[in-house]
N, C-alpha and C positions, 0 to 999 in steps of 0.2 A: 597275658598282658597285651593291651592294644598297642599297636605301633602306628605312627603317622608317617605317611610317605608324601613328600611335597613334590609335585610334578614340576617340570620346567615350564617356561612360559608357553602357553598355548594360544592366548588371545592375541593374534598377530594382525588382525584386520585394522588398518590405520583409521578407519572411519568410526569404529565403535569402542575404542579402548577406554575413553572417558566414561561412557555409559557402563561398560563392563566392570570398570573399577568400582562404580557405585552400587552395582548389583551384588547380591549374595552369591558366594561361590556355589551354593546349592542350585542356582539357576543356570550355571555354565554347563558346557558340553560334557566336561569330565567331573563327575562327583560320584564316588563309590563309598559306601559305608557298610562294613561287615563286622562281625564280632571280633575279628582279628586285625582289621585294617581300616583306615580312613584315607582315602585318596581324593585330592581336589587340585584343581589348577589355580594359579595365582596370576595376578596382573603385576608386571614390573616394566615400566616404560620410562626411558629418558626422553623428555620432551624438549627438543632443541629449537630455539628461534621462536617466532611468533607468526600467527596467520596475518592475512592482509588487513583484517579488521582487528587492530591491536586492542581496542577497547573491549571487544568480546573476550579476548585472552585474559585480561586482568579481571574482568567481571566473573569469568569462570573460576579463577583462583579465589576471589572473594566468596563466591557461592559455596565452594568446597569448604572454606573455613567456617561457614555457618552451619555445616552439617555436623551434628554432635558425634557421629560415628567416625569422623575423619580427623586425624591428628596432624596439624601443620607443624611438624617436628622442628623445622628450621626456625620457627618463631617462638617455640616454647621449650627449647632444649634446656634442661636443668643440669648445670655443671657441678652441683653440690655433691660432696662425698663425706660420709661420717669419718671422724678422726680415727676411730678404732678400725674401720675398714681400710683406711689409707695406711695405717701402721702395719696391719696384717699383710697387706699386699706388698708393701715395701720390703718386709721381711722375706716373703716368698721370692720376690724379684732379686733380692741380694743373694739368696741361696742359689737362684738360677744363674746369676752372673759368676758366682764363685765355683760352680760346678763345671769341670772341663766339658766343653761342647753344650753346656746348659742342660736343664731338666727336659725330659721327654714331655710331649704335649699331654699325654694321658696323666702323667704324674703331676704336671702343672695344674690341670683342670681338677684333679682329685684333691689337691691341696687347697685350691680355691673353694671347692665345694665344702671341704671340711671346716674351713674358716668362715663359712656362710657368706662368701663373697659373690657367689652365684645364687640368686634368689630361689627360694623353694616354693613350689606350688603344693597345694593340698592333694592335687591329682598326680599320682606317680607317673602316669603316661606323659603328662606335660613336663614333668621334671626330666625324664629320660630324653624327651625330644629336645629340650633346651640344651642339655649337656652335649648331645650328639651334634647339634647345629653349631654350638660354640667351638667344638673340636674342629669341625670342618672349616670354619672361618679362620681359626688360628693356623691351621695347616695352609690355608690359602695365603695368609700373611707371610708365613715362613717361605713358601715357594716363590713368592713374588719379590721378596727382599734379597738383595745380594748377600747380606750377612745373616739371613734367616732370622731366628729368634734372638740372635745377639745384636741385631740392628739397633741403632740409637733410638729409633722411633718405637721400639717394642714396649718400653716402659710406659710411654704416653698412651699407646694403643690399648694396653691391658687395663690401665687405670681408667680410661674413658669407657671401656666396655663395662667395667664394674659399676661406674657411676650411672650409666644410661640404662643398664639392665634393671637396676634397682629403682631409678627415678622414673622410668617410663614403662619398660616391658612388664614388670610385675604389677605396676599400678593399673595398666590396661587390662591385664589378664588374670588378676588374683582370684576372681570368682568364675573364671572361664573353664568350660569343659572341652575336650577334644572335638566334640561335634558342633561346637559353636563357631560362628564366623570369626576368623582371625582379624586383628586390627588393620585399619586402612591408614596409610601414612603418606603425607605429601612433604617433599623437601623443595624449597625454592632458593635458587642462587648458588653461591660458592660453597665448597666443602673443604674440610681439612682431611688429612689421611685417615684419622680415627673416625671421622664422620662417615667417610666412604665405606669403611669396613663395618661400621654399625648398621648402615643401610643394607649392606650385603647380608649381615646376620639376620636382619628383619625379613629379608627376602627368603633366606634359608629356613627361617622359622615358619613361613607361610603367610606373611603379611602381604597385602597388596600395597605396592609402593610406586608413586609417581615422582620423578625428579625433573623439575622445571628449571631451565636457564634461558631467558629471553635473548641473550647474546650468543646462544648456540655454543657455549663453552662446555665441552663434554668431559668434565673431570672424572666422572665415575668410570669412564672407559679405561682408566689406569688400573682398576681392579677387575674389570670385566672386558678384557681386550677382545675376546672372540664372541661376545654377546651370549654367553652361556646362561647368565643369571637374569638378564634383562634384554629388552630390545629398544631400538631408538625410533622415535617419530620426529622427523625433521621438517619444519616449516621452511618455506623459501625465504621469508623475511627475517630480519633480526632487529633488535633494539637494545639500547643500553640497559644494564641491570638497574632496576628501580626498586624502591622499598615495596614490601609486600602490601597489596591494597588493603586499606582499612574501611573502604566504602565502595559502593557501585559507582562506576562512571556513568554520567547521565547523557553523554553525547550520543546522538542517534545518527548513524550514517545514512545519507540520502542514496537513492538508487544511482544517481549520477556519480556520487563520490565512490560508491562501491565499484562501479564500472571503470572509473578512471584509475582506481587503485589496482584493479585486476589487470587493466591494460598496462599500467606501469610495471606490474610484476612480470608480465609476459615479455615486455620490451627490455627490461633491465635485469633479467635473471643473470646470475653470476656467470653462466656459461654462454650467454647470448652474444657477447662481444659488443653490446651497446650498453653504455653505463651512464646513469644520470650523474649530475655534479654531486660530489661528496658522498657517493653511494657507499664507499668503503672507509669512511672516516673512523668507524669503530674497530677497524681491522688493524692488525700489526703488520708493518712493512718488513719485507725480507728481500734483499737484493740478490740478483744473479748477474755477475760481471760477464759481459759479452766478450768473446774473443773476435777481434776484427782487424781489418787492414786500416792503413792510414786514411784512405778515401772513405771507408765505411763510417769513420767517426762523424764526418760531416753530412752523411746521408741519414744516419740514425739519430743524430743529435736533434734533428727537426721533427722527429716522429714522436707521437704521444706514447706513453708507456703501453697502452692497451693494444697498439698495433706492432709493437716490437716483438721479435721472436721470443718464445718461452714465457710471455706474460700469462699468468694464471692466478686464480683465486683458489686457495686450498685451505679448507677448514676456516680458521679465523685469521689467516694470513693472506696478504697480497704479495705475490712474487713479482718484483719490479726489475726488468732487465736494464742494466746500467752500463755506462762507459767509464772505464778507469784507465787512462792512457797517459804516458809520458812521451812527448815529442822532442827528441834530441836533435840539435843542429837546425839548419835553415835550408829551405828548398832553393835550388838554383834559380827557380822562377820566383823571385822575391815578392813581386806584386801578388801572385797567387797565394803565397804564404800568409801575407797580411790579410788578404781578402777572406780566406777561410777562417782566420782567427776572429776578424771583425764580424763575420757571420755568426759565430758562436756567441759573441758578446752582444749581438743585437737583440737577443731574447730578453724580455723583461724579467724572466725567471733566472737570470744569470748574475752571479757575483764575480767581480774581477779583483784579483789580489796581485799586487806588485811589490809590496813591502814585506820583508822577512827579517826576523821571524814574525809570523802572523799571530799564532795562538799565544795566549798568556802562559807564563811559567810561574810556578808558585813553590815556595819552600814550606808551605803548610803541611803538617803531618795529618794525613787522612786515615791513619791506622784505626783509630777509634770509630770513625764514621763507617769505614768499610766493614769492620767486625760487627757493628750494630746492624748492618743490612744483611748479614748472613743468617740463613735458617737451614740447619742440617747441612752446612757446608756449601750451600748455594745462595747466590744473591736473590733476595726477595724484592720484586718490583713494588709490592705494597709498602715495605719498609723504606725503600728508596724514596717513594713519593711522600712519605710522612717525615722524612729527615729534616733536621734543623738547617742543614746546608743547602737544601733544595731551593734553587732560585728561580724556578720556572713556573711557579704557581699562578702566574697571571695568564698563562697559556690555556687553551681549551683542555679539558680533562682528557679528551682522546689523544691529543698531541703529547701531553705529559706522560700518558701511559706508553705511547709509542717510543718516546725518548728513553723512558726507564727500561722498557723491554730491550731496546738496542744497546743500552749501557750494559745490561746483564749479558747479552750475547757477545758484545765486544770484549768484555772482561773474561768470560768463560772460554771463549774461542779466539784468543788474541791474534791479530794479523801482524802485530809488531814483533820484531826479533828481540830475544833476550840479550841483555848486555853480558859481557864475559863473567862478571861476578854477581849477576842478578838472578834471584830465584824466580820461579813462576809467580809466587805470591807477590813479590816486589813489583813484577811487571804488571800484574792485575791491579795492584794498588796505584801505580803510576797512571794507568789508563783511567781508573775510577776517578782519580783526582782531576785529570784533564777534562773529563766529560762533565765535571761539575762547574766548568767555566766556559761553556760554549758562547762564542761572541754573539752580540745582539743581532748583527746583520745576518748571521747564519740562522738564528731563530726566526727572523722575519721570513727568510727563504723557506723554512720548513712550515711556517704557518700557512703559506699560500700553496702548499703541495697537496694537490688532489691526486691520490696514488695512481689512478687509471689515466690521468690526463698528462699535461706537459710535465716533463721531468726537470726539476731545478738543476742548475749547473754551477759548478765552481771552476773558473778558469784562472790559472796561475801563470804568471810570466816571471821567470827567474832571470832577471837582467844580470849581465856579467858583473856589474859593480856592487850588486846586492849581496848581503850575507846569505849563506846557503840555508835551505830549509832546516829548521830545528826538529828535534825528536818530538816536541810538543805539537808541531805542525803535522807531522806524520800520524800522530795519535788522533788528531782531529779529522784528518783525511780518511783514516781507517773507519772512524765512527760514521762519517757521512757516506762512505761507500756502503757500509752495512745498512744504513737507513734507506738508501735508494737514490742518492744524488749522483749525477754525472760529474766526473772530475777529469779535467784535461790540464796537464802541466807542460808548459813550454820552457825548454832549457836550451838556448842557442849554443851554449858552450859544450853541451853534452856531458858535463861533469856529473859525478855520482851525487844523488841526493836521496830520492825515495829508496834506491837500492840499499842504502846504508841502514835503513830503519824497518822496511817492510819485508815480510816473508816473500820468498820467490813465488812467482806465478800469481801474485796478488793483482798486478796491473799489466797492461800491454806496453811494450816499449817499441817505439818507431824511430828509426834513425834516418834523418834526411841527409842530403849530399854534403853540406858544408858545415863545419864547426866554426862559429863566429864569436869573437871575444870582445867586441865593442859595439854590439847592436843594441840600441835603445828602442824602447817600445814606440811604435809609430801609430799615431792617432789616425782614425779613418778620414779620408779626404772628403771635403764637402762636395756633394754632387752639384754640377753646374745645372741651372734650371734649363729645361727644354725650351726651344724657340717659341712654341705655341704658348707656353706659360708666360714667357716674357711679353709677348704681344698682348695677352689677356691682361697682364698687370698694367701695361701702358694704357690699354683701352679703359680699364677701370679708373685709372688716375684722372683721365680727361672727361669721362662720361659718368 
């Protein structure tokens, strides 16, 4: 019997992967056919980002879709399953769940084959090849999931494998012989767990596979961490995920436009240290709280994010170094104390808060809303954005996604302390509810936040006669710290406030010389006009 050996990716030249994908495997460097064996290389590339000429990228996708030998699987995925197949598979899965440690993979595949859940070719070589490839992918799923084949996602994974093998693989290959060219598949955009493993199965079967994501989100890396099954081709530019093109774009770039775009690319490369306005609007913010002295606060507060220590762009995230400090007491040099505070407040990107509690409190029960946003035990940013309670839908889509991403991080890795009788779930629910009520002036601050440029600031003055910070205030501060906002809290009395609610080492504490219990906020003094300005004013009045 003939056997088919699928080689690992050999077409690694970044300049010809698209052409190699369209060529027959028989034209590639590795192709051997004997009576006992067929060996050939395959193309599998994760294409991340877009080239300088974005139109060419989308036109290439459209051109591929017009090729009858190329399957745009992301656009034609058929999720139908026959009722008899569904019932047979559920019976097998129930038996698997009831068996201690579950059924072995070989037993599982044999039962599926017996119930005709794995499609059969007329060619016995193709049949054997499909079974072996399916076993390898199920083993891969088992090894990558913490609970193995007893993971919650296994039922969905196996059901989808049955659907798509019958709806796609067997339809593409029912008349195929082992010596024929294997199918060519394109996937565009986001993927579910099942879709990633099905693409992996197609690669193992010998299909040529291209996975495109214009925003450079590499979800397939979760199943191919070490690039064993595929390679990456990364463009320097990125753009938002758009619908798959249904026609050619007719814009033609001029020579001048191409040159300016190329210059822009060189100047504003992510590692260049020179960034154009809103270059990272599609990225997710991730803060890094700086450890600094009292004097450092007023040095770095005036610096843009991109020149602060540890600023970097990593994957689809922008790491923003931020200040989170509490200043207890008052300096013996009172004038200097107010001067430094007023210097912070002088920035147009600063919000000043003197009245507490500041954040809203609500008795609403968010249990249903929180549960609705959970997928496999984790918050889903997609579900957060689609929720009925979501009040931020007038903001730009990029900012909405950044807020949802920060809500997810803030709930899953809380900076707030748990109350004595509070479970972790109750704490997450409290945080989730509070972040559904972000004040409008805070949202305005975030709307003008260009991640590489000036960092927005929240300055709080806890006057002695004011009520202390509420837990709701601390939840909002924790969210803003995660998002990348500078926070400086002045407390002249030195009483505990943030310390009651936030985890240790979340913020810097600075203690000045005197604790003062009757100090009201002092407005900046009006600057006296310079003598030469007064003379000019008099001169203008008379002449």
